[in-house]
N, C-alpha and C positions, 0 to 999 in steps of 0.2 A: 848819583847825585844828579837832579835834574833842575834845571834853572830856566826860567823864561827872560827872554830878553827882547827887547822892541827893535833891535837893530835888524838889518837885511842879512840873510843867510849869504854864504860865500857865493853861490851861483847867482844869486841876485846881483851881487857886487860885479861880478864878471859880465851879467846881462847889462848892467849900467854902464860899464865901461865900453862894451860893444857899442851901445846905443850912442853914448857921448862921443865916440871916436869916430863912428862911421859916417855921420853926415857931413862933420868938418873935412874930413879926408876926403871923401868923394867930392865935395865942392872943390877941394884944392886941386884935385885931379882934374875936375873940369876946366878950372882957371889955367892949369899948366896945359891942357889941350888947346884951348883958346889963344893963348899967348904963342905956343909952339906953332899952331896955324898960321897966325899973323907974321911971326918972325921967320919962321922955316918952311912954310908950306905944308901940303898935305903929309908927306914923309916924315916931318917933324911933329905934325899932330898924332899921326899914328905911333911914333916913337913916345910921345908923352902918354898916349893912352895905354900902351904897353906897359910903360915904367909904372904909371899909376894903378893899373892893374895887379901887377906883380906886387907892390907895396902892400895894397889893400888885401890881397890874398895871403901874403905872409902874415901879417899881423892879426888878420881875423882868425888864421888858422891856428896862432900862437894862443890866442884866446880860448879856440876850441880845445887845444891841447891841454891848456890849464884847467879847462873844466873837468877834465878827467882825473885829476888829482886833488880837487879842492876839498873833498871830504876826509883827507888825510891829515896828519898832524900839522900844525901850523909851520914848524920849521922844515917838514919836507916839502910843504906847498910852496914857501919861499925859495927853497932851494931849487925847486922844479921851474919856477918862475924865472928865476935866474938862467938857470940852464936853457930854457926855451928862449929867453931873449939873447942870450949870448950866440945861440945856435942860428936865431934867426938874422942877427947882424953879421954873422960870418958868412952865412950862406948869401944873403943878399948883397953882401959887398963883393964876394967872389962872382955872384951873377953880373954885377955892373962890370967888374973888370973884364969878364969873358966875354960880355956883348959889346963893351966900349968900341972894340975895333971892327966889329961886324960890318962890312960893306953895306949889307942891306938894311942898316939901321942907323938912324943918326944918334951915336952913343951920347954926345954931351946932352942932347934933350932928354934922352931915356934915363941918365942918371940924375939930371936935374928933377926930373918929375919924381923919380924914387925917392930922393932926397927931400923934396918938399912935402910929398904925402907922409913920408916916414916921421919927419920933424912935427907936423901937425897932429898925427896920429898918437905919438908918444906924448906931446904936450896935454892934449884934451883926454887922453886914456889916464894919464897919473892925476890930472885934475878930478876926473871921474871917481877915481879911487881914493883920493883924498876927501873928498866930498862924502863918500859913503860912510855910513856910520858902523865902524867895525868893533864887536865887543872885544874887548882886550882879555877878558877872562869870563868864565862862564858864570859868575855871580853866585859861586860856590855857597851854599846854605848849609855849612858844616860838611864833616866828613865822617 
């Protein structure tokens, strides 16, 4: 049974999510660096840059991991997406807690930058996903 559909493929959806999330998240990171530089000086700017880079790496890495399972059954892909997301949140939370008290790092600025970039990434990635046209079924033309 083959059916043509005009909606994007799953890899295209992940590509759209990456494109949709990357620019606003990088912009948020840059704003965090500028604000931190103004308020906390060069060390604050460095902490904000590190926090932004960590968040960007985690969430773009998550989309990369998802690209490895997108061809599987939809329920497997959704379970994998949930597992990747929970793993990201747990690891990034642990990293924030681990680095929060580091004497060489402004922990508050680091955590704030991670949080800001994470929130922006999640909002725009979800928006990009919702705007993608996902086929719900294969258009089955008989069995």
